[in-house]
C-alpha positions as CSV (number, residue, x, y, z in Angstrom):
1,X,-17.5,0.8,-11.6
2,X,-15.9,-2.3,-10.6
3,X,-18.8,-4.2,-11.9
4,X,-18.3,-3.3,-15.7
5,X,-14.6,-1.9,-15.9
6,X,-12.3,-4.3,-14.6
7,X,-10.3,-4.5,-18.1
8,X,-11.0,-8.5,-18.7
9,X,-7.5,-8.9,-17.0
10,X,-8.0,-12.5,-16.6
11,X,-9.7,-12.9,-19.9
12,X,-12.6,-14.8,-18.7
13,X,-15.0,-12.7,-20.9
14,X,-13.7,-15.1,-23.6
15,X,-13.7,-18.1,-21.7
16,X,-16.5,-17.9,-19.3
17,X,-18.9,-15.4,-21.0
18,X,-19.4,-11.9,-19.8
19,X,-18.4,-12.5,-16.1
20,X,-21.3,-10.5,-14.7
21,X,-22.2,-10.7,-11.0
22,X,-24.8,-13.7,-10.4
23,X,-25.7,-12.8,-7.1
24,X,-24.1,-16.0,-5.4
25,X,-20.8,-17.1,-4.6
26,X,-18.7,-19.4,-7.1
27,X,-15.6,-21.2,-6.4
28,X,-12.9,-20.6,-8.8
29,X,-10.6,-23.2,-9.7
30,X,-7.8,-21.7,-11.4
31,X,-6.3,-17.8,-11.5
32,X,-7.9,-17.6,-14.9
33,X,-11.3,-18.5,-13.7
34,X,-11.4,-15.8,-11.1
35,X,-14.4,-13.5,-11.9
36,X,-16.5,-11.0,-9.4
37,X,-17.9,-13.1,-6.6
38,X,-15.5,-15.9,-6.8
39,X,-15.0,-17.6,-3.5
40,X,-11.4,-18.2,-2.6
41,X,-9.1,-18.6,0.4
42,X,-6.0,-16.8,1.4
43,X,-3.6,-16.8,4.4
44,X,-3.6,-13.3,6.3
45,X,-1.2,-12.6,9.2
46,X,-4.0,-13.9,11.5
47,X,-4.3,-17.3,9.7
48,X,-6.4,-18.7,6.5
49,X,-9.7,-17.2,5.8
50,X,-12.5,-17.4,3.2
51,X,-12.8,-14.7,1.0
52,X,-15.0,-13.0,-1.9
53,X,-13.4,-11.4,-4.9
54,X,-15.2,-7.8,-5.2
55,X,-12.6,-6.1,-7.6
56,X,-10.1,-8.3,-10.0
57,X,-6.8,-7.0,-10.5
58,X,-4.1,-8.0,-13.1
59,X,-1.7,-8.7,-10.1
60,X,-3.4,-7.8,-7.0
61,X,-7.1,-7.9,-6.0
62,X,-9.5,-6.7,-3.5
63,X,-11.4,-9.3,-1.5
64,X,-14.0,-9.1,1.3
65,X,-12.8,-11.1,4.3
66,X,-13.4,-11.5,8.0
67,X,-12.3,-8.3,9.4
68,X,-8.6,-8.4,10.9
69,X,-9.3,-5.8,13.4
70,X,-12.0,-3.7,14.7
71,X,-11.1,-0.6,12.5
72,X,-11.7,-2.9,9.5
73,X,-15.1,-3.6,10.1
74,X,-17.5,-2.5,7.3
75,X,-21.3,-3.2,8.1
76,X,-22.7,-5.2,5.1
77,X,-26.4,-6.3,5.1
78,X,-26.6,-7.8,8.6
79,X,-23.2,-8.9,8.6
80,X,-19.6,-7.4,8.2
81,X,-16.4,-7.8,6.2
82,X,-13.0,-6.2,5.7
83,X,-11.9,-5.5,2.6
84,X,-8.2,-6.3,1.8
85,X,-6.0,-5.9,-1.0
86,X,-3.8,-9.2,-1.6
87,X,-1.5,-10.5,-4.2
88,X,-3.2,-13.0,-6.5
89,X,-0.4,-15.3,-6.6
90,X,-1.2,-16.2,-3.0
91,X,-4.8,-16.9,-3.6
92,X,-6.0,-20.6,-2.8
93,X,-8.7,-22.3,-5.2
94,X,-9.6,-25.1,-2.8
95,X,-10.9,-24.9,0.8
96,X,-8.1,-24.1,3.6
97,X,-8.5,-26.4,6.9
98,X,-9.4,-24.3,9.7
99,X,-10.0,-21.1,7.8
100,X,-12.3,-18.3,9.4
101,X,-15.6,-18.2,7.2
102,X,-16.8,-15.0,5.8
103,X,-20.1,-14.1,8.2
104,X,-22.6,-12.8,5.5
105,X,-26.3,-13.5,5.4
106,X,-28.1,-15.4,2.3
107,X,-29.5,-11.9,1.4
108,X,-26.3,-10.5,0.8
109,X,-25.3,-10.7,-2.7
110,X,-22.0,-9.5,-4.7
111,X,-23.5,-6.2,-5.8
112,X,-24.1,-5.2,-2.3
113,X,-20.5,-6.3,-1.5
114,X,-19.1,-4.0,-4.5
115,X,-21.5,-1.0,-3.9
116,X,-20.1,-1.1,-0.2
117,X,-16.7,-1.2,-1.4
118,X,-17.1,1.5,-4.1
119,X,-18.6,4.0,-1.4
120,X,-15.1,4.5,-0.1
121,X,-12.7,2.3,-2.1
122,X,-10.8,2.0,0.8
123,X,-9.0,-1.5,0.9
124,X,-6.0,-2.1,3.3
125,X,-3.3,-3.9,2.0
126,X,-2.7,-7.1,3.8
127,X,0.4,-9.4,3.5
128,X,-0.5,-12.9,2.4
129,X,1.4,-16.1,2.4
130,X,1.3,-18.9,-0.1
131,X,1.2,-21.5,2.5
132,X,0.6,-21.7,6.2
133,X,4.5,-21.4,7.0
134,X,5.5,-17.9,7.9
135,X,7.6,-16.1,5.5
136,X,10.9,-15.5,6.2
137,X,11.4,-12.5,3.7
138,X,11.5,-9.1,5.3
139,X,9.3,-7.5,2.5
140,X,6.9,-8.7,0.1
141,X,7.1,-7.4,-3.5
142,X,4.2,-6.1,-5.5
143,X,4.5,-6.1,-9.3
144,X,3.2,-3.2,-11.7
145,X,3.7,-5.1,-14.9
146,X,4.8,-8.3,-16.3
147,X,8.0,-6.7,-17.3
148,X,9.2,-6.4,-13.7
149,X,12.7,-6.9,-11.5
150,X,12.7,-6.8,-7.9
151,X,12.7,-3.2,-6.8
152,X,14.8,-2.0,-10.0
153,X,11.8,-2.1,-12.4
154,X,7.9,-2.3,-11.9
155,X,8.1,-3.3,-8.3
156,X,7.2,-1.8,-4.8
157,X,8.5,-3.4,-1.6
158,X,6.3,-3.5,1.4
159,X,7.8,-4.0,4.7
160,X,5.4,-4.8,7.5
161,X,5.9,-3.5,11.2
162,X,8.8,-1.2,9.9
163,X,8.0,1.3,12.9
164,X,6.6,0.5,16.1
165,X,3.4,2.0,17.0
166,X,5.3,4.2,19.6
167,X,7.7,5.4,17.0
168,X,4.8,6.5,14.5
169,X,3.4,8.7,17.6
170,X,6.6,10.1,17.9
171,X,6.6,11.6,14.4
172,X,2.8,12.3,14.4
173,X,3.0,14.1,17.6
174,X,6.0,16.2,16.6
175,X,4.1,17.0,13.6
176,X,0.9,18.0,15.3
177,X,2.6,20.0,17.8
178,X,4.0,22.3,14.8
179,X,0.7,22.3,13.3
180,X,-1.0,23.5,16.4
181,X,0.9,26.5,16.8
182,X,0.8,27.3,13.4
183,X,4.5,26.7,12.7
184,X,5.6,27.8,9.3
185,X,7.7,24.5,8.8
186,X,4.7,23.0,7.5
187,X,4.4,25.2,4.5
188,X,8.0,23.9,3.4
189,X,7.9,22.3,0.0
190,X,4.3,21.9,-0.2
191,X,1.9,23.5,-2.4
192,X,-0.7,21.0,-2.6
193,X,-4.2,22.1,-0.9
194,X,-4.9,20.0,2.2
195,X,-1.2,18.8,2.6
196,X,1.3,20.2,4.9
197,X,5.0,18.8,4.9
198,X,7.0,19.0,8.2
199,X,10.6,18.4,7.6
200,X,12.1,16.4,10.4
201,X,15.1,18.6,10.9
202,X,12.4,21.4,11.9
203,X,10.6,19.1,14.3
204,X,11.9,18.1,18.0
205,X,15.1,16.5,18.7
206,X,13.5,13.2,19.5
207,X,12.1,12.9,15.9
208,X,15.2,13.9,14.5
209,X,17.2,11.1,16.5
210,X,14.5,8.6,15.8
211,X,14.7,9.6,11.9
212,X,18.6,9.2,11.7
213,X,18.5,5.9,13.9
214,X,15.7,4.3,11.4
215,X,17.7,5.1,8.3
216,X,20.9,4.2,9.2
217,X,20.4,1.3,11.9
218,X,17.3,-0.2,10.0
219,X,16.9,0.7,6.6
220,X,20.5,0.4,5.4
221,X,21.1,-2.8,6.7
222,X,17.8,-4.3,5.3
223,X,19.0,-3.0,1.9
224,X,22.5,-4.4,2.4
225,X,20.9,-7.9,2.6
226,X,18.9,-7.3,-0.5
227,X,19.7,-8.8,-4.1
228,X,19.4,-5.6,-5.6
229,X,21.8,-3.6,-3.5
230,X,25.1,-3.6,-5.6
231,X,23.0,-3.0,-8.7
232,X,21.2,0.0,-7.0
233,X,24.1,1.6,-5.1
234,X,27.1,0.5,-6.9
235,X,28.1,-1.2,-3.6
236,X,27.2,-4.2,-1.2
237,X,28.3,-1.9,1.7
238,X,25.8,1.1,1.3
239,X,26.3,2.1,4.9
240,X,29.7,3.7,3.4
241,X,27.8,6.1,1.1
242,X,26.7,9.4,2.0
243,X,22.7,10.1,1.9
244,X,21.6,13.1,-0.3
245,X,17.7,13.7,0.4
246,X,14.9,15.4,-1.7
247,X,14.4,18.9,-0.5
248,X,12.6,19.2,2.9
249,X,13.0,15.5,3.2
250,X,12.9,13.3,5.5
251,X,9.5,14.8,6.3
252,X,6.1,13.9,7.9
253,X,3.3,14.6,5.7
254,X,0.2,15.5,7.3
255,X,-3.0,15.2,5.0
256,X,-6.2,17.0,6.0
257,X,-9.7,16.3,4.2
258,X,-9.1,17.0,0.6
259,X,-4.9,16.5,0.7
260,X,-3.7,14.7,-1.9
261,X,-0.4,14.8,-4.1
262,X,-0.6,14.6,-8.1
263,X,1.0,11.9,-9.9
264,X,5.0,12.3,-10.1
265,X,8.2,10.4,-9.8
266,X,10.8,11.3,-7.4
267,X,14.3,10.8,-9.4
268,X,15.8,9.5,-6.5
269,X,17.5,5.9,-6.1
270,X,14.8,5.2,-3.2
271,X,11.8,6.4,-1.7
272,X,10.6,5.2,1.7
273,X,7.0,6.1,2.8
274,X,5.7,4.9,6.2
275,X,2.2,5.2,7.1
276,X,2.0,6.6,10.6
277,X,-1.8,6.9,11.4
278,X,-3.6,4.7,13.7
279,X,-6.4,2.5,12.0
280,X,-9.4,4.4,11.4
281,X,-7.8,7.8,11.6
282,X,-8.6,8.9,8.0
283,X,-10.7,7.9,5.2
284,X,-9.6,7.5,1.4
285,X,-5.9,8.1,1.3
286,X,-3.3,5.6,0.3
287,X,-0.6,5.7,-2.4
288,X,-1.4,4.9,-6.2
289,X,1.0,3.4,-8.3
290,X,1.4,3.2,-12.3
291,X,3.9,1.0,-14.4
292,X,7.2,2.4,-15.4
293,X,6.6,2.8,-19.2
294,X,9.8,4.1,-20.9
295,X,9.1,7.5,-22.6
296,X,6.0,8.1,-20.5
297,X,5.8,11.1,-18.1
298,X,3.7,11.3,-14.8
299,X,1.1,13.4,-16.6
300,X,0.4,10.7,-19.4
301,X,-0.9,8.0,-16.9
302,X,-4.2,5.9,-17.2
303,X,-6.2,4.8,-14.2
304,X,-3.8,3.8,-11.3
305,X,-2.9,-0.1,-11.4
306,X,-2.0,-0.4,-7.5
307,X,-3.4,1.7,-4.5
308,X,-1.8,0.7,-1.3
309,X,-3.4,1.7,1.7
310,X,-1.2,-0.3,4.2
311,X,-1.5,-1.0,8.1
312,X,0.1,1.7,10.6
313,X,3.9,1.2,10.8
314,X,4.2,-0.4,7.6
315,X,7.1,0.8,4.9
316,X,6.5,1.2,1.2
317,X,9.6,1.3,-0.9
318,X,10.2,1.9,-4.5
319,X,12.7,3.5,-7.1
320,X,12.8,6.9,-8.2
321,X,11.4,6.2,-11.6
322,X,7.9,4.6,-10.3
323,X,5.1,7.3,-10.9
324,X,2.8,7.5,-7.9
325,X,0.4,9.9,-6.2
326,X,-1.1,10.6,-2.9
327,X,-4.9,9.7,-3.0
328,X,-7.1,12.2,-1.6
329,X,-8.1,11.8,2.2
330,X,-12.0,12.2,2.5
331,X,-12.2,12.4,6.1
332,X,-9.9,12.5,9.1
333,X,-6.2,13.2,9.2
334,X,-3.5,10.8,7.7
335,X,-0.1,11.2,8.7
336,X,3.4,9.6,6.7
337,X,6.5,9.5,7.1
338,X,8.4,10.2,3.6
339,X,12.2,9.9,2.7
340,X,13.4,10.0,-1.0
341,X,17.2,9.8,-1.2
342,X,20.2,8.7,-3.1
343,X,23.6,7.3,-1.7
344,X,26.6,8.9,-3.3
345,X,30.3,8.0,-2.4
346,X,32.2,11.0,-1.6
347,X,35.7,9.2,-2.1
């Protein structure tokens, strides 16, 4: 339970007592003083909000905030909140002017918030800004360990709005049409219960053309502008290289209730994972990540350090040595576009 098992990641058992919930919100003054029930502020895409810490993490934490969209609303003791996974580096410890306040009655305490969150553990990853100025970076970086290097080690990149809503539906509708007619395509490269994987090359022409365009005209230019491009691919011009994909990919993964993928590594240079589903289309799900530890295998992992449940159209990118897993869907249908590949020179 997050009430008792949060690993003392902020070391406040030694400096601030046991850190147990007190039933009231206490302002944190620094990152080291964060504890369950701390009141903090952060700047989401909609603007600054007041928030309550409900699950501390070493690099990212879960906050209860004013809901950012109707699908995020969770009823709590006469009020409502949204649960969001945010970067600790972008938390503010003094009140931000014009911040939207969290709407909870006096009868609601931290135990109620934690209990409500742990019923599903469904926190949505939400990009945050350190200041009110809109970030110019095309992606945000999620750290998996202190020993990290952008994308190349213990780093997951998140790119908001990588697909439009319409593009998400092109892929989802194509996979759903295959599922509705009992196509054998969904059985390709998938031996996990509750999961069907539909290779894009076996979907309709519109989905195939969109996949090619996204990779060539959107992903490669983004990678070319990155600081890690040359070290990853051996060239600053990745468009001149040939892409070789994991078997059956690019693909649309279609998870039904119980559908999950066990911890594994992809062993390619890069994996792209884009959530296609509408907000509220499923419960559970998300992608869990573990730190890269030299000499460890995907079956030797402890509790996941990060679980990302992004917004529709958000891309997650990571290197092929990062252990990750598909968290089980508990209700609904979750669709995701996946492409693991390496770029190779044919010269």
